[in-house]
Residue, then its C-alpha position, 0 to 999 in steps of 0.5 A: x500499500x502506497x503512502x498517503x499523500x501529506x499536507x504541511x501546514x501553511x504558516x509563513x514561518x518555519x515551525x514544527x507542526x504539533x502533530x498529524x490528522x488523518x483526512x478519510x472519504x465520507x463514503x467509504x472512511x478510507x484514508x486519504x491524506x495526512x495533514x499538519x496540525x498546529x498549537x497555539x505557538x503555530x497560531x502565533x506565528x501566523x498572527x505575527x507575520x500577518x499583522x507584520x505584513x499589514x503594518x509595513x505599508x511599503x510592502x502592500x501589494x499594488x492593485x495591478x499586481x493583485x489582479x494579475x494574481x488573481x488572473x493567473x489563479x483562475x488560469x491555474x484552476x481552469x487547467x486543473x478544474x477536473x482534479x479539483x472537482x475530484x478531489x473536493x468530491x472524494x473528501x467532501x461527499x458531493x457528487x462529481x457532477x455537482x463538484x464540477x459545478x462547484x469548481x467552475x464557480x470557484x473560478x467564477x468567483x475569481x472573476x468576480x473579484x477582479x470585475x469588482x476591483x475594476x468597477x467599485x470605488x469610493x465617492x465624492x462627498x459633497x461640500x460647499x452646500x453650505x458656509x461650513x463646507x465651503x472651500x472644501x472637496x471631499x472623497x473617499x478611497x477603499x483601503x484593506x480593513x486589516x487582517x483576516x481570519x477566516x474558518x470555513x465549513x466542509x459542505x463546499x470545500x473549494x468554493x467556500x474557501x474561494x468566497x473567504x480567502x479570494x476577497x481578502x487577496x483581492x482587497x490587499x488584506x493578509x488572510x489566515x484561513x482554517x478550513x473544516x477538519x473533514x475537508x482541508x485538502x481543497x483549502x490547501x490546493x487553493x492556497x498553493x495555486x495562489x502562491x504558485x500564480x505569484x502570491x507571496x506566502x505571507x499573504x494567504x497562510x492556512x492552517x489546522x488547529x490541534x484543538x478547538x482551544x487553539x481554533x478559539x485562540x486564532x479567532x479571538x486574538x486582538x491582531x485580528x481586524x475582520x472574522x469570516x465565519x461559515x458553519x453552525x450557529x452554535x459555533x459562530x455565535x459562540x465565537x463572536x461573543x468571544x471577538x476582541x473589541x474592534x474585530x468586525x465579523x460575518x457569520x453564515x449560519x444555516x436555515x430551514x428553508x421554507x417553501x410555499x406552494x400555491x394550488x395554482x403551481x405547475x407542479x411538473x416544473x416545481x416537483x423536479x426543482x423541489x427535489x433537487x433543492x431538498x436532495x442535493x449534496x445529501x441535503x447538506x446546504x444551508x438553504x436546502x429545501x427542508x419544509x415545504x407548505x403546500x395547499x391542501x388540494x395538492x399537498x399529497x401530490x406534492x409528497x408522492x411526487x418528491x418521493x418519485x423524484x427521490x427514489x430516482x436518484x442514485x445514492x452512492x460513490x461521490x466519485x462516480x458519473x452516475x452518483x446523484x446524492x453522496x454520503x453525509x460527512x460523518x457517520x454520526x450525522x447519519x444517526x442523527x438523522x435517522x433518530x430525527x425522522x424516527x422521532x417524527x414518524x412516532x409523533x405522528x408524521x406520514x413516512x412517504x419514502x426513505x427512511x432508513x440508512x442506506x450504509x454507515x455513511x448514507x441515508x435514503x432520500x426521505x419524505x415526511x408528511x405532516x410532521x408535528x409542528x414541534x418535531x426536530x425536522x420541523x423546528x431545527x435544521x436537518x442538514x440531511x436528506x429529508x423534506x417535509x411537506x405540510x398541508x395548509x388551507x390558509x396561505x397566511x397561516x402557512x406564512x405565520x408557520x413559516x416564520x415562527x422559527x429564530x432562523x431566516x434565510x432564503x425562502x421561495x413562493x410557487x405560484x402563477x398568480x403574481x398578487x399571491x407571489x407578491x404576498x408571499x415575498x412581502x410577509x415571508x421572513x427571509x432575506x431573499x424569496x425565490x419565485x418559481x425557483x429553489x431556496x437553494x438557488x445562488x449566484x456567487x455576485x448576488x447578496x447572501x445573508x442569514x437573518x435571526x440566528x441564521x447569520x449576521x452581515x452580507x455574503x456574496x464576493x462583492x459584499x465580502x469585499x466591501x466588509x474587507x475594507x474601509x472607506x477612508x476620507x480625504x477632505x481638502x480645503x483650499x481657496x480655489x475650491 
């Protein structure tokens, strides 16, 4: 048996690792690689490098240099797209067909950074409009905010890293990224590509910490100017409460995406979309379709239709072309999801399809009909291939039920009636409402924001770039003005 590939830490300093961690494939739990872990000493070195780099303003990278590095990065990623997709599928469990799309999105994300740099700028502040402002001109110029620390999630192991690291590189912020321990390899590969494209190593460092306490010290250090977090609400809000004074942050958590389906909806069009939104990446998406509120005249047809769609999707090895649904990220997630589904059935939900583990790592696409409003599948993010269908006879009451939770992210309405669609848009508590499309729709330049306990701040690459900048104003007084 050949030795596993080993990935060293990517701290721009000569330090010893604290140990090694094994990375395994979530489908068959086979070892893929080993990777360095670092302790407090490694975190200290990474922060020192980043802080010193930012504080030495004469060494900042010119805008034209940053653009050139990003362009070369996109070229290298395009040349290696298939290997990047295969690696992401293997370490994260997202089927290869979807991982290819993720890689394409990541490459486009680099292009969005470049486009944003070329088109967005500061602004002129009105002066000369009263005696106090006469003889003055004022304008703003965008500067990097400072040191960025990012903590990422497993479910999009390349594209999420691009969303957190590429805006920092684009805006001129030194960045330290800690990928999810389950999926660190795509991150390391991306940082390697940035460096190959010409980025000096100190501007983008990557590390995996020996434990959560060490990770906490990275995040809460007063040298951190901006903290980017993608992951669970419990961890994100906890870390935010311990940030140093002055550290700004953006948090992206999950939701229990609600969908309203009116009686006049085109179900031939809606059902494949809803099924894709529910079962894509085994439901491990923060805006995955989880709660479908359907008019009682069509609710059973929707539940049966989702079951038909789900049963037609092949579950298995994510590296195979024919696989539509891959594994859960860890075996314990299969156990948790099965416990939630079983509990909902015991409480009165009707099982339409699925409801059983297929293996230690895979779970059947599952449709539940009318689970109780207080069941875990109705009140907490399942983050698995489970969708719930609830029959309603009053749209407003369905919207009230959809809004009743302390989470809000993206939502959807399916209807061919403009007035009813607009009613849903106006009344659903969400940052985005899709009309006749699934809740998981996203392109990487649009705003993407969790509300309530689902997050803080606005994601999307141009919006993240703004978060990583300050607008510094200059006011010039002159008798010639």
